[in-house]
C-alpha positions in Angstrom: 93.4 103.7 122.5 89.6 104.2 121.6 87.1 101.9 122.1 86.3 101.8 118.4 89.7 100.0 118.0 89.4 97.8 120.8 87.7 94.7 118.9 88.7 91.3 117.8 87.9 90.0 114.3 87.2 86.4 113.8 87.8 85.4 110.2 87.6 82.0 108.7 89.5 80.3 105.9 86.7 79.5 103.4 86.7 79.9 99.7 84.4 83.1 99.9 84.7 86.7 99.2 83.5 89.3 101.8 82.6 89.1 105.4 81.4 86.1 107.6 77.7 86.0 107.7 75.8 85.2 110.9 74.3 82.2 109.4 77.5 80.7 108.0 77.8 77.0 109.1 81.7 77.5 109.2 81.6 80.0 111.9 82.2 79.1 115.6 82.9 81.2 118.6 86.3 80.9 120.1 86.6 78.8 123.3 88.2 81.7 125.0 85.1 83.9 125.1 82.5 82.6 127.8 79.2 83.7 126.3 79.2 85.6 123.1 81.7 86.3 120.3 81.6 89.6 118.1 82.6 89.9 114.5 83.4 93.3 113.2 83.0 93.8 109.4 83.9 97.0 107.7 81.5 97.5 104.7 82.7 99.3 101.5 79.6 101.4 101.1 79.2 102.7 104.9 81.8 103.8 107.3 80.1 101.9 110.1 81.1 98.9 112.4 78.3 96.0 112.3 78.4 93.6 115.2 76.7 90.3 115.0 76.1 88.2 118.0 76.8 84.4 118.4 74.8 82.7 121.4 75.3 79.5 123.1 72.4 78.0 121.1 74.3 77.8 118.0 77.4 76.2 119.7 75.2 73.6 121.2 73.9 72.5 117.6 77.5 71.2 117.2 77.6 72.7 113.6 81.5 73.2 113.4 84.7 71.2 113.7 87.0 71.4 116.6 89.9 73.8 116.0 93.4 73.4 117.2 95.8 76.3 118.4 98.7 76.9 115.9 100.0 80.2 116.7 98.9 82.6 119.6 98.2 86.3 118.7 101.2 87.6 116.7 101.9 90.7 114.5 100.6 89.8 111.1 103.7 90.6 109.2 105.8 88.0 111.3 103.0 85.3 111.6 103.7 81.8 111.0 101.2 82.0 108.2 104.1 83.2 106.0 106.5 80.4 106.8 103.7 77.9 106.3 103.1 79.4 103.0 106.9 79.2 102.1 107.1 75.5 103.3 104.2 74.6 101.0 106.2 75.6 98.0 109.4 73.9 99.4 107.3 70.6 99.9 105.4 70.7 96.8 108.1 71.8 94.5 107.1 71.9 90.6 103.9 69.9 91.5 102.5 73.1 92.9 101.8 74.0 89.4 101.7 70.6 87.5 98.9 69.6 89.9 96.8 72.7 88.9 96.6 73.9 92.4 98.4 77.0 92.2 96.8 79.3 89.3 99.5 80.5 87.0 98.3 80.9 83.5 96.8 84.1 84.1 100.4 85.7 84.9 102.4 83.3 82.9 101.2 83.2 79.5 102.8 83.9 76.1 101.2 87.2 75.8 102.6 88.2 79.3 105.9 86.9 78.2 105.8 89.0 75.0 104.8 92.1 76.9 107.7 91.7 79.3 110.1 90.9 76.5 109.0 94.3 74.7 109.8 96.3 77.8 113.1 94.8 78.3 113.8 95.4 74.5 112.9 99.0 75.1 115.7 99.4 77.9 118.3 97.3 75.7 117.5 99.7 73.0 117.9 102.7 75.1 121.2 101.5 76.3 122.4 100.8 72.9 121.5 104.3 71.6 123.8 105.6 74.5 126.6 103.4 73.2 126.2 101.0 76.2 126.2 97.8 74.2 129.3 95.9 75.2 128.5 94.9 79.0 126.0 92.3 79.8 122.6 93.1 81.2 121.2 90.7 83.9 117.5 89.9 83.9 116.7 88.3 87.3 113.2 86.6 87.7 112.4 86.4 91.5 110.6 83.1 92.5 110.6 81.6 88.9 108.5 78.9 90.2 107.7 76.8 87.1 109.9 78.5 84.6 107.4 79.0 81.9 107.4 82.7 81.9 111.1 82.7 81.7 111.0 80.6 78.5 108.4 83.0 76.8 110.5 86.0 77.8 113.7 84.5 76.4 112.3 83.2 73.2 110.4 86.5 72.4 113.8 88.4 73.2 115.8 86.3 70.9 113.2 86.8 68.0 113.1 90.6 68.7 116.9 91.0 69.1 117.5 89.2 65.8 115.1 91.9 64.2 116.7 94.8 65.8 118.4 97.4 63.5 121.1 98.1 66.2 123.4 96.0 68.0 122.1 95.3 71.6 123.9 94.7 74.7 124.2 91.1 75.6 122.0 89.8 78.2 121.6 86.8 80.8 118.3 85.7 82.1 118.4 84.2 85.9 115.9 81.9 87.0 116.0 82.1 90.8 113.9 80.4 93.4 114.0 79.1 97.0 113.1 75.6 95.9 116.1 73.4 94.8 113.7 70.9 93.2 112.5 73.9 90.9 116.2 74.5 90.0 116.8 71.0 89.1 113.7 71.0 86.8 115.0 74.1 85.1 118.3 72.6 84.6 117.0 69.5 83.0 114.2 71.1 80.9 114.8 70.5 77.3 113.3 73.9 76.3 116.2 75.6 78.2 119.1 73.9 77.0 119.9 75.9 73.9 119.8 79.0 76.2 122.2 77.6 78.5 124.7 76.7 75.6 124.5 80.3 74.3 125.1 81.9 78.0 121.8 83.5 77.9 120.3 81.6 80.7 121.7 80.8 84.4 120.2 79.6 87.6 120.5 80.8 91.1 119.2 79.7 94.8 117.7 83.2 95.9 116.0 84.0 99.2 115.0 87.5 98.1 113.9 88.3 101.6 117.3 88.2 102.9 120.2 87.5 100.3 122.3 90.4 99.2 124.5 88.4 96.9 123.3 86.1 94.1 125.7 83.2 93.0 125.0 81.9 89.3 125.3 78.2 89.3 126.1 77.7 85.6 128.7 80.6 85.1 129.9 81.1 88.7 129.5 84.6 88.6 128.5 86.4 91.9 126.2 89.3 91.6 126.8 91.5 94.6 126.2 95.3 95.7 127.4 97.7 93.2 129.0 95.0 90.9 127.0 95.6 87.7 127.7 98.5 85.4 124.5 98.2 83.4 121.1 98.6 84.9 119.8 95.2 86.5 116.2 94.1 85.3 114.2 92.3 87.9 110.9 90.5 87.3 108.7 90.2 90.2 105.8 88.2 88.9 103.3 86.6 91.1 105.8 87.5 93.7 104.8 90.3 96.1 101.5 88.7 96.8 103.2 85.8 98.6 105.6 87.4 100.7 105.1 89.1 104.2 103.1 92.1 104.5 102.2 94.4 107.4 98.6 95.0 108.0 97.1 98.1 109.8 93.7 99.4 110.6 93.4 103.1 110.1 90.5 105.2 111.0 90.2 109.0 111.0 93.7 109.8 111.6 94.3 106.9 114.2 96.3 103.7 113.5 96.3 100.2 115.0 98.6 97.2 114.1 96.9 94.1 113.3 97.6 90.8 114.9 96.5 87.3 113.9 96.1 84.0 115.5 96.1 80.8 113.6 93.8 77.8 114.3 93.5 74.6 112.2 90.6 72.0 111.9 93.2 69.2 112.2 95.7 68.3 114.9 99.0 70.1 114.4 101.2 67.6 116.2 103.9 66.2 114.0 102.0 67.8 110.9 104.0 69.2 108.2 103.2 73.0 108.5 103.3 73.1 104.6 100.3 70.9 104.3 98.1 73.2 106.9 97.1 75.9 104.6 93.6 74.4 103.6 93.0 73.8 107.2 93.6 77.2 108.7 91.2 79.9 110.2 92.5 83.2 111.1 91.5 85.4 114.1 92.4 89.0 114.0 92.9 91.7 116.8 94.4 95.0 117.0 97.0 96.9 119.1 97.3 100.7 119.2 100.3 101.9 117.4 101.9 105.4 116.7 103.9 107.2 114.2 106.8 106.9 113.3 106.2 103.2 113.4 109.1 101.8 111.3 111.7 104.3 112.4 112.8 104.6 108.8 112.4 107.7 107.1 110.7 106.8 103.7 108.6 103.8 104.9 107.0 106.0 107.7 106.5 108.8 105.2 104.5 106.4 102.9 102.7 105.0 105.8 101.9 108.5 107.5 100.2 109.5 104.1 97.7 106.8 104.6 97.0 107.5 108.1 96.5 111.2 107.2 94.2 110.5 104.1 92.2 107.3 104.6 88.9 107.5 106.4 88.6 104.0 107.4 90.3 100.8 106.3 92.4 97.5 106.6 95.7 98.4 104.8 98.1 96.1 103.8 101.8 97.6 103.7 104.4 95.9 101.7 107.5 96.5 103.8 109.2 93.5 102.8 108.8 94.1 99.1 110.2 97.7 99.7 113.4 96.0 101.3 113.6 93.6 98.6 113.7 96.2 95.7 116.4 98.1 97.9 118.6 95.1 97.8 117.9 94.4 94.1 118.4 98.0 92.8 121.8 98.1 94.8 123.3 95.5 92.6 124.0 98.0 90.0 125.5 101.5 89.9 123.5 102.1 86.8 120.1 101.6 88.4 117.4 99.3 87.9 114.0 98.2 86.0 111.6 96.3 88.0 108.6 94.6 86.1 105.8 93.4 88.4 102.6 92.0 87.9 100.0 90.8 90.2 96.4 91.2 91.6 96.3 94.6 93.5 95.7 98.2 93.2 97.9 101.2 92.3 95.3 103.9 92.9 94.9 105.2 96.6 91.0 105.9 96.2 90.9 101.9 95.9 92.7 101.5 99.2 90.1 103.1 101.4 87.1 101.2 102.9 88.8 97.8 102.7 88.0 94.9 105.0 90.5 92.6 106.5 92.2 90.7 103.8 90.5 87.4 102.3 92.4 84.3 103.1 91.6 82.0 100.3 94.0 79.1 99.3 94.6 77.7 96.0 97.4 75.4 97.1 99.3 78.2 98.5 97.8 81.5 99.6 98.3 85.0 98.5 96.9 88.5 99.0 96.4 91.7 97.0 99.6 93.9 96.5 99.6 97.7 97.6 101.2 98.7 94.5 100.4 102.4 95.3 102.8 102.0 98.4 105.5 100.6 96.0 105.0 103.4 93.6 105.5 106.0 96.5 108.5 104.3 97.6 110.0 104.4 94.1 109.4 108.2 93.7 110.7 108.7 97.2 113.9 106.9 96.4 114.6 108.9 93.3 112.7 106.5 90.8 109.8 106.6 88.4 106.7 104.4 88.8 104.8 103.5 85.7 101.2 102.3 86.1 98.1 102.3 83.7 96.3 105.5 83.7 93.2 103.8 84.9 92.7 100.9 87.4 92.9 97.4 85.9 90.0 94.8 86.5 92.2 91.8 87.3 95.8 92.5 87.2 98.4 95.4 87.6 101.4 95.4 85.5 103.9 98.0 86.9 107.2 99.2 85.6 109.4 100.8 88.4 112.5 102.6 87.0 115.6 103.9 88.8 117.6 105.0 85.9 120.1 107.9 84.8 118.0 111.0 84.2 120.5 112.2 81.4 118.9 109.6 79.2 115.3 110.2 78.4 114.6 106.3 77.8 112.2 106.9 75.0 112.2 103.2 73.9 111.4 102.1 77.3 108.5 104.6 77.9 107.0 103.9 74.5 107.1 100.1 75.0 105.2 100.6 78.3 102.6 102.8 76.7 102.0 100.5 73.8 102.4 97.0 75.3 100.7 97.9 78.7 98.7 101.1 78.9 97.1 101.0 75.6 96.4 97.4 75.5 97.9 94.8 78.0 97.7 91.5 79.7 94.8 92.5 81.8 92.7 93.3 78.7 93.8 90.1 77.3 92.5 88.1 80.4 89.1 89.9 80.1 88.8 89.0 76.5 89.5 85.2 77.2 86.9 85.1 80.0 84.6 86.3 77.4 85.7 83.9 74.7 85.5 80.5 76.5 81.7 80.5 77.1 81.4 81.4 73.5 83.9 78.8 72.1 81.5 76.7 70.3 80.3 79.9 68.1 83.8 80.8 67.0 84.7 80.4 63.4 88.1 79.1 62.3 89.1 82.6 61.4 88.1 83.8 64.7 90.1 81.1 66.7 93.3 81.9 64.9 93.0 85.6 65.3 92.7 84.9 69.1 95.6 82.6 69.0 97.5 85.3 67.3 96.6 87.9 69.9 97.5 85.5 72.6 101.1 85.2 71.3 100.3 81.6 70.2 99.8 80.6 73.8 99.6 76.7 74.2 97.4 76.8 77.4 94.9 79.2 75.5 95.1 76.7 72.5 94.4 73.6 74.8 91.2 75.3 76.1 89.9 76.0 72.6 91.0 72.4 71.3 87.7 70.7 71.4 86.2 73.3 69.1 89.2 73.8 67.1 89.2 70.1 66.2 85.6 70.4 65.0 86.5 73.4 62.9 89.3 71.4 61.1 86.9 69.0 59.7 85.2 71.5 57.8 88.2 73.3 56.5 88.6 74.4 52.8 91.8 73.7 51.0 93.4 77.1 51.0 92.9 77.2 54.9 95.0 74.2 55.4 98.4 75.9 55.3 97.1 78.7 57.7 96.1 76.1 60.1 99.5 74.3 59.8 101.3 77.5 60.5 99.3 78.2 63.6 99.8 74.8 64.8 103.7 75.1 64.5 103.8 78.4 66.3 101.8 77.1 69.3 104.1 74.2 69.6 107.3 76.6 69.3 105.9 78.2 72.4 104.8 75.0 74.1 106.5 74.5 77.6 105.5 71.3 79.1 104.9 70.9 82.8 104.3 67.2 83.0 101.0 67.9 81.4 98.2 65.5 81.4 97.2 66.3 77.9 99.5 64.9 75.2 99.5 67.9 73.1 101.9 66.5 70.3 99.6 63.7 70.0 96.5 65.9 69.5 98.3 68.1 67.0 99.6 64.9 65.2 95.7 63.9 64.7 94.8 67.4 63.4 97.8 67.3 60.9 96.7 63.9 59.6 93.1 65.1 59.1 94.7 68.1 57.0 96.6 65.7 54.8 100.0 66.8 56.3 101.4 63.3 56.9 105.1 64.4 57.2 104.0 66.7 60.1 101.7 64.2 61.6 104.5 61.6 61.5 106.9 64.2 63.2 104.5 65.0 66.1 103.6 61.4 66.9 107.4 60.9 67.2 107.3 64.1 69.8 104.5 62.3 71.6 106.4 59.0 71.8 109.6 60.7 72.9 107.8 62.4 75.8 105.2 60.0 77.0 106.5 56.8 75.7 105.3 54.3 73.2 101.7 53.2 73.1 99.5 50.9 70.9 97.4 53.7 69.4 100.6 55.9 68.8 102.2 52.9 66.8 99.1 52.3 64.8 98.9 56.1 63.9 102.3 56.4 62.9 101.9 53.2 60.7 99.0 55.1 59.0 101.1 57.9 58.3 103.8 55.7 56.8 101.3 54.1 54.8 100.1 57.4 53.3 103.6 58.5 52.6 104.4 55.1 51.0 107.3 54.3 53.2 106.7 50.7 53.0 109.8 49.3 54.2 109.5 51.2 57.4 105.9 50.4 57.8 106.4 46.6 57.5 109.2 46.9 60.1 106.8 48.9 62.5 104.1 46.3 62.1 106.4 43.4 62.9 108.0 45.1 65.9 104.6 46.4 67.2 102.9 42.9 67.1 105.8 41.6 69.1 105.6 44.5 71.8 101.7 44.4 71.5 100.6 41.0 70.6 96.9 41.4 71.5 96.5 44.9 69.7 94.1 43.8 66.8 94.4 47.2 65.0 97.9 46.4 63.8 96.7 43.2 62.1 94.2 45.6 60.2 97.2 47.2 58.6 98.8 43.8 57.5 95.8 43.6 55.0 96.6 46.9 53.3 98.1 47.0 49.7 101.6 48.1 49.9 
């Protein structure tokens, strides 16, 4: 091993992008180095190694907390880090998302759901045109998490199938996860019940890292190797970034494997590892390596390509992702379609001159996905990898196809061009980042147009709600019906995650201001059903009944409310109204 590769990298978990700076108050030398610690950084714009020196004077200043060992130096791909991340999700359950810690709207909004549904519809259409419209197509979402994306896809697919001019194959969407609490949440969620009843939705406990068979909880069907006669559709959304990856340091034709040691700023004895993520710091080291590294032809071929072409970089390599893809596509004798979206890169040029991966937690932690490697794997195994012609700014959305070459799959390819390459979720996200700071300058027509573009996404609507309510106060009479239609479409796509905001209550107030008292009454009812009765809810319901001249119901409501809330003075105000 050359001396150039014989370094240790000390990297801290802090919410920062880039490399450790010498003056960082969070940086402390490890105890096993007697006088100085060296930190290596690889700069994007230069192929040099810059070394900074930490002396004993800074250590004496006691600027840093004590760190406790969690795991000794271990190959990155088998580090305890991945198990800790897994245990976080198992410990948190659905609260990983309801708490707001794990970001999810970026990859699980109504626009993304419509995009996935359009791609799936393209595949179903191509199958129907080939006369393959009798056998069921299974759509498996890996790590479904909160379930919201699955709901959006199911809803859009249902609409698109009804509008199709040809008979499409039947389909079943499978929400899979490794967290039983999440599966229980899906099972009880009101938005899913109609799809369970129609046989279009099922559940499965699935560890995509090891499981070969998929047992469906509702139907009892077992999906196993070679059992399916239709192509299997796999959705890996916000998935590959959270499963183990290999890490290599490449420089001028040499390769070193990266090791990592874990330390925490809290004692770990008796601590639940799922709670350690925000307390960790990572310490990197390298070990000399040689090709073939995996002793597997295809993966070694992909890795060898990087060794030969990269000048100097730290490379994430998705071996676990490739193994997962192999198991998924082997479920069917007719091939597979894999739809995946995440932060990452599909262009090889963007993988060179990369530093050690940033460790930033957001409840859990995640890393960029090497989509270029997944595309290479797809092509070397006889498939086709669809990615945008240019690099994306925020998200990559790829479509990996292993399908019969006798079909040209025109509808599938056309859907990708239209809904991803021409304009896709990444573009929409860029627009939303522009819109939010300018929300107070939007007109009502601007807001409605953006909501249409979002697929009437409820979270997007909630973010614009304060300004929307102001706009409604100045609405013209002809605009009332357009606003009403917009609100109903947003509500239809609303998937609650134990949200703190009572969206139904907010919408009820808007309907009341518009003079749509029937709709207002209906939505106050939605609010009470979901969040329970309240003084204000009963008062507002009474106002709706008064406007609708439903006097008997109003009198009964006032009487019962005065009993339930005897000190609520506003109901007494209603008793003085002329009925």
